[in-house]
MOPAC internal coordinates of N, CA, C and O (Angstrom, degrees):
PM7 1SCF
backbone

  N    0.0000 0     0.00 0     0.00 0    0    0    0
  C    1.4635 1     0.00 0     0.00 0    1    0    0
  C    1.5097 1   107.63 1     0.00 0    2    1    0
  O    1.2310 1   120.81 1   -44.27 1    3    2    1
  N    1.3119 1   116.05 1   135.73 1    3    2    1
  C    1.4712 1   122.34 1   170.91 1    5    3    2
  C    1.4865 1   110.02 1  -115.20 1    6    5    3
  O    1.2310 1   120.85 1   -47.34 1    7    6    5
  N    1.3378 1   115.97 1   132.66 1    7    6    5
  C    1.4904 1   119.78 1   178.29 1    9    7    6
  C    1.4531 1   111.96 1  -112.68 1   10    9    7
  O    1.2310 1   120.48 1   -45.37 1   11   10    9
  N    1.3451 1   116.69 1   134.63 1   11   10    9
  C    1.4596 1   122.46 1   175.26 1   13   11   10
  C    1.4875 1   103.55 1  -115.34 1   14   13   11
  O    1.2310 1   119.81 1   -55.08 1   15   14   13
  N    1.3223 1   117.98 1   124.92 1   15   14   13
  C    1.4763 1   124.78 1   176.54 1   17   15   14
  C    1.5427 1   106.64 1   -79.12 1   18   17   15
  O    1.2310 1   120.71 1   -59.84 1   19   18   17
  N    1.3052 1   116.24 1   120.16 1   19   18   17
  C    1.4340 1   120.34 1   178.74 1   21   19   18
  C    1.5910 1   110.50 1   -94.23 1   22   21   19
  O    1.2310 1   122.48 1   128.85 1   23   22   21
  N    1.2862 1   112.85 1   -51.15 1   23   22   21
  C    1.5295 1   120.80 1   175.67 1   25   23   22
  C    1.5124 1   107.73 1  -138.49 1   26   25   23
  O    1.2310 1   119.69 1   -48.57 1   27   26   25
  N    1.2530 1   118.19 1   131.43 1   27   26   25
  C    1.4738 1   123.60 1  -179.20 1   29   27   26
  C    1.5861 1   109.59 1   -99.60 1   30   29   27
  O    1.2310 1   122.68 1   -12.33 1   31   30   29
  N    1.3184 1   112.47 1   167.67 1   31   30   29
  C    1.4380 1   116.53 1   172.51 1   33   31   30
  C    1.4887 1   114.65 1   -56.66 1   34   33   31
  O    1.2310 1   119.21 1   142.77 1   35   34   33
  N    1.3222 1   119.11 1   -37.23 1   35   34   33
  C    1.4427 1   121.57 1   177.68 1   37   35   34
  C    1.5531 1   112.19 1   -62.86 1   38   37   35
  O    1.2310 1   120.77 1   146.14 1   39   38   37
  N    1.3121 1   116.13 1   -33.86 1   39   38   37
  C    1.5074 1   122.85 1   179.30 1   41   39   38
  C    1.4824 1   113.44 1   -76.16 1   42   41   39
  O    1.2310 1   120.64 1   156.74 1   43   42   41
  N    1.3505 1   116.38 1   -23.26 1   43   42   41
  C    1.4875 1   121.53 1  -174.93 1   45   43   42
  C    1.5557 1   112.71 1  -116.81 1   46   45   43
  O    1.2310 1   122.62 1  -151.00 1   47   46   45
  N    1.2977 1   112.59 1    29.00 1   47   46   45
  C    1.5247 1   117.02 1  -176.32 1   49   47   46
  C    1.5440 1   117.88 1    44.82 1   50   49   47
  O    1.2310 1   122.94 1  -138.55 1   51   50   49
  N    1.3724 1   111.98 1    41.45 1   51   50   49
  C    1.4471 1   118.88 1   176.02 1   53   51   50
  C    1.5546 1   112.07 1    77.12 1   54   53   51
  O    1.2310 1   119.32 1  -167.08 1   55   54   53
  N    1.3264 1   118.90 1    12.92 1   55   54   53
  C    1.4690 1   118.25 1  -177.87 1   57   55   54
  C    1.5476 1   114.01 1   -88.24 1   58   57   55
  O    1.2310 1   121.11 1   145.57 1   59   58   57
  N    1.4060 1   115.48 1   -34.43 1   59   58   57
  C    1.4152 1   117.01 1  -162.73 1   61   59   58
  C    1.5654 1   109.00 1  -153.75 1   62   61   59
  O    1.2310 1   120.51 1   -38.50 1   63   62   61
  N    1.3548 1   116.63 1   141.50 1   63   62   61
  C    1.4060 1   122.98 1   163.83 1   65   63   62
  C    1.5405 1   106.71 1  -114.27 1   66   65   63
  O    1.2310 1   119.60 1   -60.60 1   67   66   65
  N    1.3202 1   118.36 1   119.40 1   67   66   65
  C    1.4172 1   121.03 1   179.67 1   69   67   66
  C    1.5289 1   110.05 1  -113.54 1   70   69   67
  O    1.2310 1   120.07 1   -53.24 1   71   70   69
  N    1.2903 1   117.47 1   126.76 1   71   70   69
  C    1.4551 1   122.81 1   179.42 1   73   71   70
  C    1.5316 1   113.22 1  -130.79 1   74   73   71
  O    1.2310 1   121.37 1   -15.59 1   75   74   73
  N    1.3361 1   114.98 1   164.41 1   75   74   73
  C    1.4068 1   120.78 1   170.34 1   77   75   74
  C    1.4877 1   107.18 1  -121.07 1   78   77   75
  O    1.2310 1   120.77 1   -59.47 1   79   78   77
  N    1.3249 1   116.14 1   120.53 1   79   78   77
  C    1.4673 1   118.81 1  -178.96 1   81   79   78
  C    1.5226 1   110.83 1  -108.97 1   82   81   79
  O    1.2310 1   121.75 1   -45.54 1   83   82   81
  N    1.3560 1   114.26 1   134.46 1   83   82   81
  C    1.4605 1   120.99 1   176.40 1   85   83   82
  C    1.5082 1   106.68 1  -114.75 1   86   85   83
  O    1.2310 1   121.82 1   -52.14 1   87   86   85
  N    1.3066 1   114.12 1   127.86 1   87   86   85
  C    1.4331 1   123.91 1   174.97 1   89   87   86
  C    1.5084 1   116.31 1  -112.59 1   90   89   87
  O    1.2310 1   119.86 1   -34.36 1   91   90   89
  N    1.3064 1   117.86 1   145.64 1   91   90   89
  C    1.4700 1   121.23 1   178.41 1   93   91   90
  C    1.4959 1   109.43 1   -82.88 1   94   93   91
  O    1.2310 1   118.28 1   157.43 1   95   94   93
  N    1.2931 1   120.88 1   -22.57 1   95   94   93
  C    1.4410 1   125.71 1  -178.24 1   97   95   94
  C    1.4889 1   114.00 1    85.91 1   98   97   95
  O    1.2310 1   121.83 1  -176.50 1   99   98   97
  N    1.3656 1   114.10 1     3.50 1   99   98   97
  C    1.4792 1   117.36 1  -179.20 1  101   99   98
  C    1.4900 1   114.80 1   -92.18 1  102  101   99
  O    1.2310 1   120.80 1   167.42 1  103  102  101
  N    1.3617 1   116.07 1   -12.58 1  103  102  101
  C    1.4949 1   120.09 1   179.36 1  105  103  102
  C    1.4627 1   112.02 1   -83.00 1  106  105  103
  O    1.2310 1   119.76 1   -25.17 1  107  106  105
  N    1.2355 1   118.07 1   154.83 1  107  106  105
  C    1.5436 1   123.74 1   173.59 1  109  107  106
  C    1.4905 1   110.45 1   -87.08 1  110  109  107
  O    1.2310 1   121.80 1     4.22 1  111  110  109
  N    1.3422 1   114.16 1  -175.78 1  111  110  109
  C    1.4014 1   122.20 1   177.42 1  113  111  110
  C    1.5476 1   111.59 1   -66.75 1  114  113  111
  O    1.2310 1   119.73 1   -43.20 1  115  114  113
  N    1.3257 1   118.12 1   136.80 1  115  114  113
  C    1.4284 1   118.53 1   173.98 1  117  115  114
  C    1.5531 1   108.11 1   -76.64 1  118  117  115
  O    1.2310 1   120.29 1   -12.90 1  119  118  117
  N    1.2943 1   117.05 1   167.10 1  119  118  117
  C    1.4594 1   118.80 1  -179.72 1  121  119  118
  C    1.5492 1   110.75 1   -61.57 1  122  121  119
  O    1.2310 1   120.83 1   -30.61 1  123  122  121
  N    1.3032 1   116.02 1   149.39 1  123  122  121
  C    1.4506 1   117.51 1   179.60 1  125  123  122
  C    1.4831 1   108.60 1   -64.46 1  126  125  123
  O    1.2310 1   122.15 1   -45.22 1  127  126  125
  N    1.3668 1   113.49 1   134.78 1  127  126  125
  C    1.4978 1   120.77 1  -174.98 1  129  127  126
  C    1.4927 1   109.22 1  -146.60 1  130  129  127
  O    1.2310 1   122.66 1    -2.84 1  131  130  129
  N    1.3403 1   112.51 1   177.16 1  131  130  129
  C    1.4662 1   119.06 1   178.56 1  133  131  130
  C    1.5088 1   109.76 1  -150.38 1  134  133  131
  O    1.2310 1   121.73 1   -18.24 1  135  134  133
  N    1.2767 1   114.30 1   161.76 1  135  134  133
  C    1.4982 1   123.61 1   177.53 1  137  135  134
  C    1.5399 1   105.14 1  -119.30 1  138  137  135
  O    1.2310 1   120.96 1   -73.12 1  139  138  137
  N    1.3627 1   115.76 1   106.88 1  139  138  137
  C    1.5062 1   119.58 1  -173.36 1  141  139  138
  C    1.4996 1   115.89 1   -54.29 1  142  141  139
  O    1.2310 1   119.15 1   141.89 1  143  142  141
  N    1.2798 1   119.23 1   -38.11 1  143  142  141
  C    1.5015 1   120.07 1  -171.26 1  145  143  142
  C    1.5937 1   109.94 1  -127.95 1  146  145  143
  O    1.2310 1   118.98 1  -165.25 1  147  146  145
  N    1.2992 1   119.55 1    14.75 1  147  146  145
  C    1.4538 1   119.67 1  -173.90 1  149  147  146
  C    1.5516 1   109.01 1  -124.32 1  150  149  147
  O    1.2310 1   122.09 1   -35.32 1  151  150  149
  N    1.3488 1   113.60 1   144.68 1  151  150  149
  C    1.4366 1   122.21 1   176.58 1  153  151  150
  C    1.5416 1   104.57 1  -105.32 1  154  153  151
  O    1.2310 1   119.93 1   -45.06 1  155  154  153
  N    1.3653 1   117.75 1   134.94 1  155  154  153
  C    1.4351 1   122.68 1   175.00 1  157  155  154
  C    1.5165 1   107.19 1  -113.04 1  158  157  155
  O    1.2310 1   121.99 1   -35.82 1  159  158  157
  N    1.3596 1   113.79 1   144.18 1  159  158  157
  C    1.4449 1   119.86 1   172.60 1  161  159  158
  C    1.5613 1   105.36 1  -132.20 1  162  161  159
  O    1.2310 1   122.24 1   -41.94 1  163  162  161
  N    1.3557 1   113.32 1   138.06 1  163  162  161
  C    1.4533 1   122.58 1   179.89 1  165  163  162
  C    1.4753 1   110.37 1  -125.47 1  166  165  163
  O    1.2310 1   120.62 1   -45.76 1  167  166  165
  N    1.3455 1   116.43 1   134.24 1  167  166  165
  C    1.4669 1   122.53 1   172.61 1  169  167  166
  C    1.5036 1   108.58 1  -122.97 1  170  169  167
  O    1.2310 1   119.67 1   -55.79 1  171  170  169
  N    1.3428 1   118.24 1   124.21 1  171  170  169
  C    1.5002 1   120.83 1  -176.65 1  173  171  170
  C    1.5916 1   104.54 1   -81.90 1  174  173  171
  O    1.2310 1   123.21 1   -58.01 1  175  174  173
  N    1.2808 1   111.46 1   121.99 1  175  174  173
  C    1.5011 1   121.32 1   178.02 1  177  175  174
  C    1.5055 1   112.01 1   -96.10 1  178  177  175
  O    1.2310 1   120.30 1   145.39 1  179  178  177
  N    1.3783 1   117.03 1   -34.61 1  179  178  177
  C    1.4834 1   122.08 1   179.88 1  181  179  178
  C    1.5573 1   104.69 1  -147.80 1  182  181  179
  O    1.2310 1   119.54 1   -36.91 1  183  182  181
  N    1.2848 1   118.48 1   143.09 1  183  182  181
  C    1.4332 1   121.74 1   171.97 1  185  183  182
  C    1.5304 1   112.10 1    82.32 1  186  185  183
  O    1.2310 1   119.29 1    31.68 1  187  186  185
  N    1.3211 1   118.96 1  -148.32 1  187  186  185
  C    1.4928 1   121.70 1   178.35 1  189  187  186
  C    1.4938 1   108.92 1  -151.56 1  190  189  187
  O    1.2310 1   121.65 1   -24.03 1  191  190  189
  N    1.3071 1   114.44 1   155.97 1  191  190  189
  C    1.4756 1   124.68 1  -174.11 1  193  191  190
  C    1.4620 1   110.75 1  -126.94 1  194  193  191
  O    1.2310 1   119.83 1   -57.37 1  195  194  193
  N    1.3077 1   117.93 1   122.63 1  195  194  193
  C    1.4863 1   124.93 1   178.49 1  197  195  194
  C    1.5780 1   102.42 1   -90.89 1  198  197  195
  O    1.2310 1   119.41 1   -55.76 1  199  198  197
  N    1.3223 1   118.73 1   124.24 1  199  198  197
  C    1.4763 1   121.40 1  -176.64 1  201  199  198
  C    1.5298 1   107.39 1  -133.85 1  202  201  199
  O    1.2310 1   122.30 1   -36.18 1  203  202  201
  N    1.3031 1   113.21 1   143.82 1  203  202  201
  C    1.4839 1   120.54 1   166.87 1  205  203  202
  C    1.5421 1   105.30 1  -124.29 1  206  205  203
  O    1.2310 1   122.26 1   -66.67 1  207  206  205
  N    1.3285 1   113.28 1   113.33 1  207  206  205
  C    1.4876 1   121.70 1  -174.96 1  209  207  206
  C    1.5371 1   108.43 1  -122.67 1  210  209  207
  O    1.2310 1   121.27 1   -67.02 1  211  210  209
  N    1.3415 1   115.17 1   112.98 1  211  210  209
  C    1.4323 1   120.34 1   178.57 1  213  211  210
  C    1.6294 1   108.88 1    61.35 1  214  213  211
  O    1.2310 1   120.60 1  -145.74 1  215  214  213
  N    1.3047 1   116.46 1    34.26 1  215  214  213
  C    1.3975 1   119.78 1   176.58 1  217  215  214
  C    1.5109 1   116.08 1    88.26 1  218  217  215
  O    1.2310 1   120.61 1   171.61 1  219  218  217
  N    1.3466 1   116.44 1    -8.39 1  219  218  217
  C    1.4750 1   122.52 1  -178.57 1  221  219  218
  C    1.5509 1   109.09 1   -96.27 1  222  221  219
  O    1.2310 1   120.82 1   -57.12 1  223  222  221
  N    1.3151 1   116.04 1   122.88 1  223  222  221
  C    1.4927 1   119.23 1  -177.37 1  225  223  222
  C    1.4721 1   110.55 1  -102.58 1  226  225  223
  O    1.2310 1   120.83 1   -41.18 1  227  226  225
  N    1.4127 1   116.03 1   138.82 1  227  226  225
  C    1.4492 1   120.97 1  -178.00 1  229  227  226
  C    1.5623 1   106.91 1  -159.48 1  230  229  227
  O    1.2310 1   121.54 1   -27.19 1  231  230  229
  N    1.3616 1   114.66 1   152.81 1  231  230  229
  C    1.4916 1   121.02 1   168.08 1  233  231  230
  C    1.5143 1   105.73 1  -104.28 1  234  233  231
  O    1.2310 1   122.20 1   -47.73 1  235  234  233
  N    1.3592 1   113.40 1   132.27 1  235  234  233
  C    1.4347 1   119.61 1   177.16 1  237  235  234
  C    1.5831 1   108.55 1  -105.32 1  238  237  235
  O    1.2310 1   120.76 1   -42.37 1  239  238  237
  N    1.2755 1   116.16 1   137.63 1  239  238  237
  C    1.4694 1   120.30 1  -177.06 1  241  239  238
  C    1.5322 1   110.09 1  -109.63 1  242  241  239
  O    1.2310 1   119.83 1    -4.20 1  243  242  241
  N    1.3433 1   117.93 1   175.80 1  243  242  241
  C    1.4634 1   123.21 1   178.89 1  245  243  242
  C    1.5309 1   111.41 1   -49.74 1  246  245  243
  O    1.2310 1   121.23 1   -49.58 1  247  246  245
  N    1.3111 1   115.24 1   130.42 1  247  246  245
  C    1.4448 1   121.81 1   178.08 1  249  247  246
  C    1.5290 1   114.57 1    89.37 1  250  249  247
  O    1.2310 1   120.69 1   170.02 1  251  250  249
  N    1.3157 1   116.28 1    -9.98 1  251  250  249
  C    1.4414 1   117.74 1   179.44 1  253  251  250
  C    1.6092 1   108.44 1   -97.24 1  254  253  251
  O    1.2310 1   122.62 1   -28.31 1  255  254  253
  N    1.2968 1   112.59 1   151.69 1  255  254  253
  C    1.4483 1   119.15 1   177.52 1  257  255  254
  C    1.5301 1   112.60 1  -131.80 1  258  257  255
  O    1.2310 1   121.65 1   -17.06 1  259  258  257
  N    1.3284 1   114.44 1   162.94 1  259  258  257
  C    1.5006 1   119.47 1   178.00 1  261  259  258
  C    1.4581 1   108.66 1  -150.89 1  262  261  259
  O    1.2310 1   120.72 1   -24.35 1  263  262  261
  N    1.3338 1   116.23 1   155.65 1  263  262  261
  C    1.4765 1   125.56 1  -178.93 1  265  263  262
  C    1.5095 1   109.97 1  -116.76 1  266  265  263
  O    1.2310 1   121.36 1   -36.31 1  267  266  265
  N    1.3166 1   115.01 1   143.69 1  267  266  265
  C    1.4099 1   119.69 1   175.20 1  269  267  266
  C    1.6252 1   105.08 1  -117.30 1  270  269  267
  O    1.2310 1   119.85 1   -75.01 1  271  270  269
  N    1.2947 1   117.89 1   104.99 1  271  270  269
  C    1.4670 1   120.40 1  -179.86 1  273  271  270
  C    1.4833 1   112.95 1   -63.00 1  274  273  271
  O    1.2310 1   119.94 1   -27.66 1  275  274  273
  N    1.3255 1   117.71 1   152.34 1  275  274  273
  C    1.4819 1   123.28 1   178.89 1  277  275  274
  C    1.4616 1   109.96 1   -52.76 1  278  277  275
  O    1.2310 1   119.73 1   -41.39 1  279  278  277
  N    1.3305 1   118.13 1   138.61 1  279  278  277
  C    1.4552 1   122.64 1   175.19 1  281  279  278
  C    1.5451 1   114.28 1    82.90 1  282  281  279
  O    1.2310 1   120.17 1  -179.15 1  283  282  281
  N    1.3176 1   117.27 1     0.85 1  283  282  281
  C    1.4900 1   122.16 1  -173.44 1  285  283  282
  C    1.4798 1   111.32 1   -91.25 1  286  285  283
  O    1.2310 1   119.07 1   -59.67 1  287  286  285
  N    1.3058 1   119.39 1   120.33 1  287  286  285
  C    1.5138 1   120.05 1   173.67 1  289  287  286
  C    1.4421 1   111.04 1   -61.87 1  290  289  287
  O    1.2310 1   120.38 1   -44.76 1  291  290  289
  N    1.3770 1   116.87 1   135.24 1  291  290  289
  C    1.4389 1   119.39 1  -179.58 1  293  291  290
  C    1.5245 1   108.57 1  -155.83 1  294  293  291
  O    1.2310 1   122.03 1   -11.10 1  295  294  293
  N    1.3283 1   113.71 1   168.90 1  295  294  293
  C    1.4804 1   124.56 1   170.84 1  297  295  294
  C    1.4956 1   108.65 1  -163.05 1  298  297  295
  O    1.2310 1   120.40 1   -24.72 1  299  298  297
  N    1.3610 1   116.83 1   155.28 1  299  298  297
  C    1.4398 1   117.22 1  -176.89 1  301  299  298
  C    1.5415 1   105.69 1  -159.53 1  302  301  299
  O    1.2310 1   122.32 1   -21.87 1  303  302  301
  N    1.3437 1   113.16 1   158.13 1  303  302  301
  C    1.4344 1   119.53 1   178.37 1  305  303  302
  C    1.5680 1   109.73 1  -151.10 1  306  305  303
  O    1.2310 1   120.06 1   -37.02 1  307  306  305
  N    1.2667 1   117.48 1   142.98 1  307  306  305
  C    1.4829 1   122.13 1   176.46 1  309  307  306
  C    1.5149 1   107.61 1   -68.27 1  310  309  307
  O    1.2310 1   122.36 1   -34.07 1  311  310  309
  N    1.3668 1   113.09 1   145.93 1  311  310  309
  C    1.4632 1   120.52 1   172.11 1  313  311  310
  C    1.4523 1   107.67 1  -105.87 1  314  313  311
  O    1.2310 1   119.14 1   -93.84 1  315  314  313
  N    1.3398 1   119.24 1    86.16 1  315  314  313
  C    1.4812 1   122.44 1  -174.41 1  317  315  314
  C    1.5613 1   107.23 1    86.99 1  318  317  315
  O    1.2310 1   120.58 1    -1.39 1  319  318  317
  N    1.2898 1   116.50 1   178.61 1  319  318  317
  C    1.4698 1   118.37 1   177.14 1  321  319  318
  C    1.4755 1   114.89 1   -53.24 1  322  321  319
  O    1.2310 1   121.31 1   -54.15 1  323  322  321
  N    1.3373 1   115.11 1   125.85 1  323  322  321
  C    1.4734 1   120.33 1  -175.97 1  325  323  322
  C    1.4675 1   110.79 1  -142.25 1  326  325  323
  O    1.2310 1   121.33 1   -30.81 1  327  326  325
  N    1.3275 1   115.06 1   149.19 1  327  326  325
  C    1.4730 1   124.02 1   177.30 1  329  327  326
  C    1.5304 1   108.27 1  -129.86 1  330  329  327
  O    1.2310 1   120.05 1   -49.40 1  331  330  329
  N    1.3765 1   117.51 1   130.60 1  331  330  329
  C    1.4543 1   121.21 1   178.61 1  333  331  330
  C    1.5102 1   111.40 1  -129.69 1  334  333  331
  O    1.2310 1   121.56 1   -22.55 1  335  334  333
  N    1.2893 1   114.61 1   157.45 1  335  334  333
  C    1.4627 1   122.94 1   165.42 1  337  335  334
  C    1.5207 1   104.81 1   -99.19 1  338  337  335
  O    1.2310 1   121.12 1   -48.35 1  339  338  337
  N    1.3077 1   115.47 1   131.65 1  339  338  337
  C    1.4740 1   121.47 1  -173.21 1  341  339  338
  C    1.4395 1   110.16 1  -131.43 1  342  341  339
  O    1.2310 1   119.68 1   -59.10 1  343  342  341
  N    1.3537 1   118.22 1   120.90 1  343  342  341
  C    1.4694 1   121.87 1   177.45 1  345  343  342
  C    1.4838 1   112.18 1  -113.61 1  346  345  343
  O    1.2310 1   118.89 1   -38.39 1  347  346  345
  N    1.2962 1   119.72 1   141.61 1  347  346  345
  C    1.4258 1   127.06 1   179.02 1  349  347  346
  C    1.4972 1   109.00 1  -125.36 1  350  349  347
  O    1.2310 1   120.04 1   -57.40 1  351  350  349
  N    1.3840 1   117.53 1   122.60 1  351  350  349
  C    1.4477 1   122.17 1  -178.51 1  353  351  350
  C    1.5163 1   109.38 1  -129.09 1  354  353  351
  O    1.2310 1   118.25 1   -53.00 1  355  354  353
  N    1.2400 1   120.95 1   127.00 1  355  354  353
  C    1.4704 1   130.05 1   -12.21 1  357  355  354
  C    1.6168 1   104.50 1   -72.78 1  358  357  355
  O    1.2310 1   121.03 1   -17.38 1  359  358  357
  N    1.3178 1   115.63 1   162.62 1  359  358  357
  C    1.4535 1   118.28 1  -178.04 1  361  359  358
  C    1.4899 1   115.48 1   -70.01 1  362  361  359
  O    1.2310 1   120.85 1   145.63 1  363  362  361
  N    1.3115 1   115.98 1   -34.37 1  363  362  361
  C    1.5036 1   121.94 1  -176.82 1  365  363  362
  C    1.5548 1   106.91 1    51.10 1  366  365  363
  O    1.2310 1   121.39 1    52.94 1  367  366  365
  N    1.3858 1   114.94 1  -127.06 1  367  366  365
  C    1.5180 1   117.65 1  -177.35 1  369  367  366
  C    1.5219 1   106.98 1  -114.40 1  370  369  367
  O    1.2310 1   118.28 1  -145.23 1  371  370  369
  N    1.3137 1   120.89 1    34.77 1  371  370  369
  C    1.4458 1   121.40 1  -178.33 1  373  371  370
  C    1.4721 1   111.17 1   -66.75 1  374  373  371
  O    1.2310 1   117.55 1   138.15 1  375  374  373
  N    1.3005 1   122.27 1   -41.85 1  375  374  373
  C    1.4982 1   122.83 1  -179.98 1  377  375  374
  C    1.5549 1   108.24 1   -58.86 1  378  377  375
  O    1.2310 1   120.41 1   134.86 1  379  378  377
  N    1.2736 1   116.83 1   -45.14 1  379  378  377
  C    1.4725 1   121.58 1   179.72 1  381  379  378
  C    1.5987 1   109.80 1   -62.77 1  382  381  379
  O    1.2310 1   121.07 1   137.24 1  383  382  381
  N    1.3045 1   115.55 1   -42.76 1  383  382  381
  C    1.4957 1   121.22 1   176.75 1  385  383  382
  C    1.4791 1   109.91 1   -51.68 1  386  385  383
  O    1.2310 1   120.34 1   127.76 1  387  386  385
  N    1.3671 1   116.95 1   -52.24 1  387  386  385
  C    1.4726 1   119.78 1  -176.89 1  389  387  386
  C    1.5109 1   112.28 1   -67.90 1  390  389  387
  O    1.2310 1   120.56 1   141.73 1  391  390  389
  N    1.3603 1   116.53 1   -38.27 1  391  390  389
  C    1.4781 1   119.39 1  -178.80 1  393  391  390
  C    1.5260 1   107.14 1   -60.61 1  394  393  391
  O    1.2310 1   120.27 1   132.54 1  395  394  393
  N    1.2904 1   117.09 1   -47.46 1  395  394  393
  C    1.4637 1   121.04 1  -178.15 1  397  395  394
  C    1.4922 1   117.00 1   -77.75 1  398  397  395
  O    1.2310 1   120.99 1   157.91 1  399  398  397
  N    1.3420 1   115.71 1   -22.09 1  399  398  397
  C    1.4825 1   117.99 1   175.93 1  401  399  398
  C    1.4687 1   111.21 1   -65.11 1  402  401  399
  O    1.2310 1   120.32 1   141.12 1  403  402  401
  N    1.3167 1   116.99 1   -38.88 1  403  402  401
  C    1.4577 1   121.92 1  -173.68 1  405  403  402
  C    1.5155 1   112.54 1  -102.21 1  406  405  403
  O    1.2310 1   119.76 1  -173.62 1  407  406  405
  N    1.3304 1   118.06 1     6.38 1  407  406  405
  C    1.4636 1   124.00 1  -178.84 1  409  407  406
  C    1.5361 1   111.15 1   -88.07 1  410  409  407
  O    1.2310 1   123.49 1   -11.50 1  411  410  409
  N    1.3193 1   110.91 1   168.50 1  411  410  409
  C    1.4335 1   117.84 1   166.81 1  413  411  410
  C    1.4810 1   107.00 1  -112.54 1  414  413  411
  O    1.2310 1   119.02 1   -11.86 1  415  414  413
  N    1.3700 1   119.47 1   168.14 1  415  414  413
  C    1.4062 1   123.63 1   179.34 1  417  415  414
  C    1.4885 1   113.64 1   111.18 1  418  417  415
  O    1.2310 1   120.42 1    -4.80 1  419  418  417
  N    1.3505 1   116.81 1   175.20 1  419  418  417
  C    1.4866 1   119.42 1  -172.04 1  421  419  418
  C    1.5287 1   116.55 1   -63.99 1  422  421  419
  O    1.2310 1   119.42 1   154.47 1  423  422  421
  N    1.3454 1   118.71 1   -25.53 1  423  422  421
  C    1.4593 1   121.29 1   179.40 1  425  423  422
  C    1.4625 1   112.30 1   -96.74 1  426  425  423
  O    1.2310 1   118.46 1  -168.90 1  427  426  425
  N    1.3012 1   120.55 1    11.10 1  427  426  425
  C    1.4731 1   119.85 1  -178.80 1  429  427  426
  C    1.5269 1   111.08 1   -87.92 1  430  429  427
  O    1.2310 1   121.82 1   -16.67 1  431  430  429
  N    1.3399 1   114.11 1   163.33 1  431  430  429
  C    1.3990 1   120.06 1   179.71 1  433  431  430
  C    1.5184 1   112.85 1   -60.70 1  434  433  431
  O    1.2310 1   120.62 1   146.57 1  435  434  433
  N    1.3222 1   116.41 1   -33.43 1  435  434  433
  C    1.4293 1   122.58 1  -176.30 1  437  435  434
  C    1.6158 1   109.57 1   -67.48 1  438  437  435
  O    1.2310 1   122.77 1   144.26 1  439  438  437
  N    1.3494 1   112.30 1   -35.74 1  439  438  437
  C    1.4789 1   115.59 1  -179.97 1  441  439  438
  C    1.5260 1   112.85 1   -86.07 1  442  441  439
  O    1.2310 1   118.90 1   147.55 1  443  442  441
  N    1.3528 1   119.71 1   -32.45 1  443  442  441
  C    1.4204 1   123.29 1  -173.17 1  445  443  442
  C    1.5816 1   111.26 1   -89.88 1  446  445  443
  O    1.2310 1   119.69 1   156.98 1  447  446  445
  N    1.2828 1   118.20 1   -23.02 1  447  446  445
  C    1.4178 1   121.51 1   179.84 1  449  447  446
  C    1.5844 1   111.50 1    60.02 1  450  449  447
  O    1.2310 1   121.38 1    50.05 1  451  450  449
  N    1.3402 1   114.97 1  -129.95 1  451  450  449
  C    1.4743 1   119.38 1  -174.73 1  453  451  450
  C    1.5163 1   111.10 1   -63.70 1  454  453  451
  O    1.2310 1   118.96 1   150.21 1  455  454  453
  N    1.2865 1   119.58 1   -29.79 1  455  454  453
  C    1.4804 1   124.01 1   178.51 1  457  455  454
  C    1.5111 1   110.88 1   -59.90 1  458  457  455
  O    1.2310 1   120.28 1   145.38 1  459  458  457
  N    1.3591 1   117.07 1   -34.62 1  459  458  457
  C    1.4292 1   122.14 1   179.40 1  461  459  458
  C    1.5778 1   108.89 1   -63.08 1  462  461  459
  O    1.2310 1   118.72 1   131.09 1  463  462  461
  N    1.3096 1   120.04 1   -48.91 1  463  462  461
  C    1.4220 1   125.27 1  -178.10 1  465  463  462
  C    1.5834 1   111.11 1   -67.79 1  466  465  463
  O    1.2310 1   121.76 1   145.85 1  467  466  465
  N    1.3793 1   114.24 1   -34.15 1  467  466  465
  C    1.4429 1   117.57 1   176.33 1  469  467  466
  C    1.5672 1   110.13 1   -64.98 1  470  469  467
  O    1.2310 1   121.65 1   141.52 1  471  470  469
  N    1.3187 1   114.45 1   -38.48 1  471  470  469
  C    1.5026 1   119.39 1   179.46 1  473  471  470
  C    1.5056 1   111.09 1   -61.27 1  474  473  471
  O    1.2310 1   120.72 1   143.88 1  475  474  473
  N    1.3955 1   116.24 1   -36.12 1  475  474  473
  C    1.4809 1   118.50 1  -173.29 1  477  475  474
  C    1.5531 1   110.06 1  -107.66 1  478  477  475
  O    1.2310 1   119.96 1  -150.05 1  479  478  477
  N    1.3807 1   117.68 1    29.95 1  479  478  477
  C    1.4314 1   120.11 1  -175.91 1  481  479  478
  C    1.5273 1   112.01 1   -69.23 1  482  481  479
  O    1.2310 1   118.82 1   167.08 1  483  482  481
  N    1.3083 1   119.86 1   -12.92 1  483  482  481
  C    1.5124 1   124.61 1   175.16 1  485  483  482
  C    1.5167 1   106.81 1   -74.16 1  486  485  483
  O    1.2310 1   119.98 1   151.84 1  487  486  485
  N    1.3557 1   117.65 1   -28.16 1  487  486  485
  C    1.4539 1   121.41 1  -173.37 1  489  487  486
  C    1.5285 1   113.20 1  -102.97 1  490  489  487
  O    1.2310 1   121.24 1   151.26 1  491  490  489
  N    1.3427 1   115.23 1   -28.74 1  491  490  489
  C    1.4955 1   118.46 1  -171.39 1  493  491  490
  C    1.5528 1   109.54 1  -149.81 1  494  493  491
  O    1.2310 1   122.05 1   -46.12 1  495  494  493
  N    1.2803 1   113.69 1   133.88 1  495  494  493
  C    1.5066 1   118.98 1   179.62 1  497  495  494
  C    1.5267 1   106.34 1  -146.34 1  498  497  495
  O    1.2310 1   120.99 1   -47.16 1  499  498  497
  N    1.3555 1   115.71 1   132.84 1  499  498  497
  C    1.4672 1   117.12 1   168.32 1  501  499  498
  C    1.5726 1   108.37 1   -65.55 1  502  501  499
  O    1.2310 1   120.95 1   -38.61 1  503  502  501
  N    1.2943 1   115.79 1   141.39 1  503  502  501
  C    1.4552 1   117.59 1  -176.99 1  505  503  502
  C    1.5522 1   113.78 1   -91.24 1  506  505  503
  O    1.2310 1   120.29 1   174.65 1  507  506  505
  N    1.3736 1   117.05 1    -5.35 1  507  506  505
  C    1.4725 1   120.97 1  -179.20 1  509  507  506
  C    1.5374 1   107.34 1  -118.73 1  510  509  507
  O    1.2310 1   120.10 1   180.00 1  511  510  509

């Protein structure tokens, strides 16, 4: 997955993080997770996205969008090459979460392990 930050929380007075995500479609579903206080909205720009939101499974095609309410367990994966517009409200520390999730170094998820996810528990929690 490649993320392009379109508008950050700093640019929107803490209202919104807007990203564009590009997926190869080769990865599987991430673990089921939730965001305790954040709403996510996805719009499929290219390709298709297989999503399970609150136990309901569906494939979303180009031009379709879906929302994940705060606290709702979900997971999703691209079906082939896919590009989405992804909004997170409020942004909180989500941009930093992703920067460090995929980074190397002492503050990265790879180096910190469980402590990394504990630090970002306001943004991301495994639901099982």
